[in-house]
C-alpha positions in Angstrom: -140.5 125.2 225.8 -141.4 127.0 229.1 -144.9 128.5 228.9 -145.2 129.2 232.7 -142.2 130.4 234.7 -143.1 128.0 237.6 -142.1 125.1 235.3 -138.5 125.9 236.2 -139.2 125.0 239.8 -140.9 121.8 238.8 -138.0 120.8 236.5 -135.4 121.5 239.2 -137.4 119.5 241.7 -137.4 116.6 239.4 -133.7 116.8 238.7 -132.5 117.7 242.3 -135.3 116.8 244.8 -133.0 116.6 247.8 -130.9 119.7 247.0 -131.5 122.8 249.1 -133.4 125.4 247.0 -133.9 128.2 249.5 -132.2 128.9 252.8 -132.6 131.5 255.5 -130.2 130.8 258.3 -131.5 127.6 259.9 -134.6 127.4 257.8 -134.3 125.4 254.5 -136.5 124.1 251.8 -135.3 121.4 249.4 -136.4 121.5 245.8 -139.0 118.8 246.5 -140.3 120.7 249.5 -140.4 124.0 247.7 -142.2 122.5 244.7 -144.7 120.8 247.1 -145.2 124.1 249.0 -145.8 126.1 245.8 -148.4 123.5 244.7 -150.1 123.8 248.0 -149.9 127.6 247.8 -151.7 127.4 244.4 -154.5 125.5 246.1 -154.6 127.9 249.0 -154.8 131.0 246.7 -157.6 129.3 244.8 -159.5 128.7 248.1 -159.1 132.5 248.7 -160.9 133.2 245.5 -157.9 133.7 243.2 -158.5 132.7 239.6 -156.1 132.6 236.6 -155.4 136.1 235.5 -156.2 137.6 238.9 -153.6 139.9 240.5 -152.1 138.9 243.8 -150.0 141.3 245.9 -146.9 140.0 247.6 -145.7 142.3 250.4 -142.9 140.3 251.9 -139.2 140.6 252.9 -136.7 138.1 251.6 -138.0 135.0 253.3 -138.7 131.5 251.9 -142.5 132.2 251.9 -141.9 134.7 249.1 -140.6 132.0 246.8 -143.5 129.7 247.8 -146.2 132.3 247.1 -144.5 133.7 244.0 -144.3 130.3 242.3 -147.6 129.2 243.7 -149.4 132.2 242.2 -147.7 131.7 238.8 -148.5 128.0 238.9 -152.2 128.9 239.3 -151.9 131.3 236.4 -152.3 134.4 238.6 -150.3 137.7 238.2 -147.9 138.6 240.9 -147.7 142.3 242.1 -144.5 142.5 244.2 -144.6 145.2 246.9 -142.1 146.6 249.3 -143.0 145.6 252.9 -142.0 149.1 254.0 -144.9 150.7 252.1 -147.4 152.8 254.0 -151.2 152.2 253.8 -151.9 154.9 251.1 -149.2 153.4 248.9 -150.5 149.9 249.5 -154.0 151.1 248.6 -152.8 152.6 245.3 -150.8 149.5 244.2 -153.7 147.2 244.9 -156.4 149.4 243.5 -154.5 150.3 240.3 -153.6 146.6 239.6 -157.1 145.4 240.6 -155.5 142.9 243.0 -158.0 140.6 244.7 -155.7 139.5 247.5 -152.7 140.8 249.4 -150.3 138.3 251.0 -148.3 140.4 253.5 -145.7 140.1 256.2 -147.4 140.0 259.6 -145.1 142.7 260.9 -146.5 145.1 258.2 -150.1 144.3 259.1 -150.9 147.8 260.4 -150.2 149.4 257.1 -150.9 146.5 254.7 -154.4 145.5 256.1 -155.6 149.1 256.1 -154.4 149.6 252.5 -156.0 146.3 251.4 -159.3 147.2 253.0 -159.3 150.6 251.3 -158.6 149.0 247.9 -161.3 146.3 248.3 -158.7 143.5 248.4 -158.7 140.6 250.8 -155.8 140.4 253.3 -153.8 137.3 254.2 -151.1 137.8 256.8 -147.9 135.7 256.5 -146.4 134.8 259.9 -143.8 132.1 260.7 -145.4 128.9 261.8 -148.9 130.0 261.0 -148.2 130.2 257.2 -146.8 126.7 257.1 -149.7 125.4 259.1 -152.1 127.0 256.7 -150.3 125.5 253.7 -150.6 122.1 255.2 -154.3 122.3 255.2 -154.4 122.4 251.4 -153.6 119.6 249.0 -150.8 120.1 246.5 -152.3 121.0 243.0 -150.3 119.0 240.4 -151.4 121.2 237.6 -149.4 124.1 236.2 -151.6 126.6 234.3 -151.0 126.7 230.6 -151.1 130.5 230.4 -148.9 131.0 227.3 -145.6 132.8 227.1 -147.1 136.1 226.3 -149.3 136.2 229.4 -148.4 138.7 232.1 -146.6 137.1 235.0 -145.6 140.1 237.1 -146.7 143.8 237.4 -143.9 145.9 238.8 -144.7 149.5 239.8 -142.2 152.1 238.6 -141.6 155.5 237.1 -143.6 157.9 239.0 -141.7 161.0 237.8 -144.7 162.5 236.0 -147.5 161.3 238.3 -148.5 158.1 240.0 -146.3 155.0 239.6 -147.1 152.8 236.5 -147.3 149.0 236.5 -144.8 147.5 234.0 -146.3 144.2 232.7 -143.6 141.6 232.4 -144.6 138.4 230.7 -143.5 134.8 231.4 -141.4 135.0 228.2 -139.8 138.3 229.3 -138.7 136.9 232.6 -137.8 133.4 231.3 -135.7 134.7 228.4 -134.0 137.3 230.6 -133.2 134.6 233.2 -131.9 132.1 230.7 -129.7 134.5 228.7 -128.4 136.3 231.8 -127.5 133.0 233.4 -126.0 131.3 230.4 -123.9 134.2 229.1 -123.0 136.0 232.3 -123.6 134.4 235.7 -123.2 130.8 234.6 -124.9 129.4 237.7 -125.1 125.6 238.1 -126.6 123.2 240.7 -123.5 123.3 242.9 -123.6 127.1 243.2 -124.9 129.1 246.2 -126.4 132.5 245.2 -126.7 135.3 247.8 -130.2 136.6 248.0 -129.8 140.0 249.7 -131.3 142.0 246.9 -135.0 142.5 247.6 -137.0 139.8 245.8 -139.8 142.3 245.2 -137.3 144.3 243.0 -136.8 143.1 239.5 -133.0 142.7 239.9 -133.4 140.3 242.9 -136.3 138.5 241.3 -134.7 137.8 238.0 -131.0 137.5 238.7 -131.5 136.1 242.2 -134.6 134.0 242.6 -135.4 133.0 239.0 -131.8 132.3 238.0 -131.1 130.2 241.1 -134.3 128.1 240.8 -133.9 127.7 237.1 -130.3 126.4 237.6 -131.1 124.1 240.5 -128.8 126.2 242.8 -129.2 127.2 246.4 -130.5 130.8 247.1 -129.5 131.9 250.6 -131.6 134.8 251.8 -131.0 137.8 254.0 -134.3 139.6 254.9 -132.6 143.0 255.3 -129.1 143.7 254.1 -126.3 144.1 256.7 -122.7 144.0 255.6 -121.5 142.0 258.6 -124.4 139.5 258.2 -123.6 139.2 254.4 -120.0 138.3 255.2 -121.1 135.8 257.8 -123.5 134.1 255.3 -120.9 134.0 252.5 -118.5 132.2 254.8 -121.2 129.9 256.4 -122.9 128.8 253.2 -120.0 129.0 250.7 -121.6 131.7 248.6 -120.3 131.6 245.0 -122.4 134.3 243.3 -123.2 137.6 244.9 -125.5 140.2 243.4 -125.9 143.7 244.8 -126.1 147.4 244.3 -123.1 149.7 244.7 -123.8 150.6 248.3 -123.7 147.0 249.3 -120.2 146.6 247.8 -119.0 149.7 249.6 -120.5 148.6 252.9 -118.9 145.1 252.7 -115.6 146.6 251.8 -115.6 148.9 254.8 -117.2 146.4 257.3 -115.3 146.1 260.6 -113.4 142.8 260.8 -113.9 142.1 257.1 -110.5 140.4 256.9 -111.5 137.7 259.4 -114.2 136.2 257.2 -113.4 133.5 254.7 -114.9 134.6 251.4 -112.7 132.5 249.1 -115.7 130.7 247.6 -116.9 133.9 245.8 -116.2 133.8 242.1 -118.7 136.1 240.4 -120.5 139.3 241.5 -123.0 141.4 239.6 -123.7 145.0 240.2 -126.6 147.1 239.0 -129.1 149.7 240.1 -126.6 152.6 239.9 -123.1 153.4 238.7 -120.5 151.4 240.7 -117.5 153.8 241.5 -114.4 152.4 239.7 -112.4 152.7 242.9 -114.9 150.5 244.8 -114.9 147.9 242.0 -111.1 147.7 241.9 -110.7 147.6 245.7 -113.5 145.0 246.1 -112.1 142.7 243.5 -108.6 142.9 245.1 -109.9 142.3 248.6 -112.4 139.5 247.8 -110.5 137.8 245.0 -113.5 137.7 242.6 -114.9 139.4 239.5 -117.6 142.1 239.4 -119.7 142.3 236.3 -121.4 145.7 236.0 -124.5 146.0 234.0 -127.7 148.0 233.3 -131.4 147.4 233.2 -134.8 148.7 234.2 -138.0 147.3 235.6 -139.4 147.7 232.0 -136.6 145.5 230.6 -137.0 142.5 233.0 -134.4 144.0 233.9 -131.1 143.0 232.2 -130.3 144.9 229.1 -126.5 145.1 229.0 -123.5 143.8 231.0 -119.8 143.6 231.0 -119.6 140.0 229.8 -117.2 137.6 231.6 -115.6 136.3 228.3 -115.0 139.8 226.9 -113.1 142.8 227.9 -114.4 144.5 231.0 -114.3 148.3 231.0 -114.7 149.8 234.5 -117.3 152.6 234.5 -119.1 151.1 231.5 -122.4 149.2 231.6 -121.0 146.9 228.9 -122.7 145.7 225.8 -126.2 144.5 225.1 -127.0 140.9 226.1 -127.9 138.2 223.6 -131.1 139.0 221.7 -131.3 142.6 222.8 -130.5 145.8 220.9 -129.4 149.1 222.3 -128.8 152.4 220.7 -128.2 156.1 221.5 -130.5 158.6 219.7 -131.0 162.3 219.5 -134.3 164.1 220.2 -135.5 163.2 216.6 -134.6 159.6 217.4 -131.7 159.5 214.9 -129.0 157.1 216.0 -125.8 158.8 217.2 -122.2 157.8 216.7 -119.6 156.9 219.2 -118.9 159.6 221.8 -122.2 161.5 221.1 -124.6 161.8 224.0 -128.3 161.0 223.6 -131.1 158.9 225.0 -130.6 155.1 225.3 -133.3 153.0 223.6 -133.7 149.2 224.0 -135.4 146.6 221.9 -135.7 142.9 222.4 -137.2 139.9 224.3 -136.7 141.7 227.6 -139.0 144.7 226.8 -142.2 144.8 228.8 -145.6 144.2 227.3 -146.6 147.7 228.3 -147.8 149.7 231.3 -150.8 148.2 232.9 -154.0 149.8 231.6 -152.1 152.8 230.3 -152.2 152.5 226.5 -151.2 156.2 225.9 -148.2 156.0 228.2 -147.2 152.7 226.7 -147.3 154.2 223.2 -145.2 157.1 224.4 -142.6 154.8 226.0 -142.3 152.2 223.2 -141.8 153.5 219.7 -141.5 151.0 216.8 -140.5 148.3 219.3 -137.8 150.5 221.0 -138.2 151.3 224.7 -137.3 154.9 225.5 -135.3 154.6 228.8 -135.1 158.3 229.7 -131.4 157.7 230.5 -128.7 159.7 228.7 -125.7 157.7 227.5 -123.0 157.3 224.9 -121.0 154.5 223.3 -117.3 154.2 222.6 -115.6 152.9 219.5 -115.9 149.3 220.7 -119.7 149.5 221.2 -119.6 149.7 225.0 -122.2 151.8 226.6 -121.8 154.4 229.3 -124.5 156.2 231.4 -123.9 159.9 231.3 -126.9 161.2 233.2 -130.6 160.5 233.8 -133.1 162.3 231.6 -135.7 161.4 234.2 -135.5 162.9 237.7 -135.2 159.5 239.3 -133.3 159.3 242.5 -131.6 156.1 243.5 -131.1 155.9 247.3 -129.2 152.8 248.4 -130.5 150.9 245.4 -134.1 151.9 245.9 -135.8 154.0 243.3 -137.4 157.3 244.6 -139.5 159.4 242.3 -139.4 163.1 243.2 -143.0 163.8 242.1 -144.4 161.3 244.6 -142.5 162.9 247.5 -143.5 166.4 246.4 -147.1 165.5 246.3 -147.0 164.5 249.9 -145.2 167.7 250.8 -147.9 169.7 249.1 -150.5 168.1 251.5 -148.9 170.0 254.4 -151.0 173.1 255.1 -148.0 175.4 255.2 -146.3 174.3 251.9 -146.7 176.5 248.9 -144.0 175.0 246.6 -141.7 172.0 246.8 -138.9 170.5 244.8 -137.3 167.2 245.6 -133.8 166.4 244.3 -131.1 163.8 244.9 -128.0 164.9 246.9 -124.7 163.0 246.5 -124.1 160.7 249.4 -120.9 158.7 250.0 -122.8 155.8 251.6 -126.1 155.6 249.8 -125.2 157.0 246.4 -127.9 159.7 246.7 -129.9 161.1 249.6 -133.4 162.7 249.3 -133.4 166.5 249.6 -136.4 168.9 249.5 -136.5 172.6 249.0 -139.7 174.1 250.3 -141.3 177.5 250.0 -144.0 178.2 252.6 -147.4 179.9 252.2 -147.5 183.5 253.4 -148.2 183.9 257.1 -147.4 180.2 257.9 -144.5 178.5 259.6 -143.0 175.0 259.6 -139.7 173.7 260.5 -137.5 171.4 258.4 -137.9 168.7 261.1 -141.7 169.0 260.9 -141.8 168.7 257.2 -139.5 165.7 257.1 -141.5 164.0 259.8 -144.7 164.8 257.9 -143.5 162.9 254.8 -142.0 160.1 256.9 -145.5 159.2 258.3 -146.9 158.9 254.8 -144.3 157.2 252.7 -142.0 154.3 253.0 -138.9 155.0 255.1 -136.5 155.1 252.2 -138.5 157.9 250.4 -138.8 160.7 253.0 -136.4 163.6 252.7 -133.6 163.6 255.3 -132.4 167.0 254.0 -135.1 169.8 254.1 -134.5 173.5 253.7 -136.9 176.4 253.5 -136.5 179.0 250.7 -138.4 182.1 249.8 -139.2 180.8 246.3 -138.2 178.1 243.8 -136.6 178.7 240.4 -139.2 178.7 237.5 -139.3 178.8 233.8 -141.2 181.1 231.5 -144.4 179.2 232.0 -144.1 179.2 235.8 -143.0 175.5 235.9 -140.6 174.8 238.8 -137.2 174.0 237.4 -136.1 171.1 239.5 -132.7 171.0 237.8 -131.8 174.4 239.0 -132.6 173.7 242.7 -129.3 173.4 244.6 -128.8 172.0 248.1 -127.2 174.2 250.8 -123.5 173.8 251.0 -123.6 172.3 254.5 -125.8 169.5 253.3 -123.3 168.7 250.6 -120.3 168.7 253.0 -121.7 166.5 255.7 -123.8 163.4 256.0 -125.7 164.8 259.0 -129.2 166.0 258.2 -132.8 166.2 259.4 -134.1 162.9 260.5 -131.2 160.9 259.0 -131.4 157.2 259.6 -131.2 153.8 258.1 -132.9 153.1 254.7 
């Protein structure tokens, strides 16, 4: 029985020591090497003052060092706080201070923002740079011990759901992550030691962490990494490494389908793909399967559910447009506002119960109690079921925007806009985008007697938030729609027609 998630790495190292565990282009780590590196990382973290139960921030792209430090921290009994390397210093400070992290291990190229945020939060800063990191690891002896933390101990704190204020840390236990990995792999992905799993989903995101890193390591498979997704690079790696399992968000499938020269790549090794993070357009699913000769399994989950909750299972009927049925050991239902379960075809909020549901929100008992009722997690997503028990997402009850697979919470962007001296009111919404799924839009009303251009407001936010969060579409209005209490009605804010008709916008660029 697994009591520490890092035991999966030790077991695979014992069974397949010479097999490649992690690859990034020419850089490889066998299972024996990865296990040794993780054991040395545990010693190194301990030398930096990390103790069992302490929180450690990981602010890294998809590189082998992420796996080394992730399993090293878990091996020590510490709690991992995964962080996007694109975060700005104020965001870094918040994540570290709120979690009480004692150390931030960050990519050296993000040092300007990461080190400032760490210092402000009172956390130690350890840069991770190629060559230097490996040299530092070599200075520490491999610790043979794996902390007996217990299955109910928190393994990871993932920050999410900032729609009503600051992001909250979802506490995922070793059992949450292990059961989700095991069930997801055994019943859907069916990864074995001979498989090669594409690691282009961010490992700091729960989808990439569970279905990519943990599944591959638990199965003794090879995880081949791409630090930043590019459709052409992905096709090249599929051909080069013989990728058999690909996991991505809808924008990745669309980009690969439309990539120049796609037909010239040999992608015949692909057998299974998994899609999540947002609804996959049915036309994209069908065209991709036809072009790539593989099967796409579409599913649903959240950070709070480790993440897999439901999927179109490979041995059952697949229904394009559906998020499938609950995975083994997980219950899902659709309820009304009084939490009465609704029948097929009726729209209500989706609730989830099972081994995948988080322990709670870190140090937020009131918000945990509001989110989990009688063991059921209230997702905030509106859905329905059909007569066969398949679930469908109808809309989001929350105002979450999903831009290219990244979650963006309007409230966080609005708070930065309000810091601008000319802004009186702001409302941030998602605008349909053919490439990214949704783009960030902001309607802004200015204070009387002040001026500010759309370009200026967009740039103001860009300096203060991660690049995928700032609004590319900004428009100035006289006032924003409000309800009887004076609350801004975000749902009634509409983007100008020209923003809806063209992808050109203020400051538009790559994610």
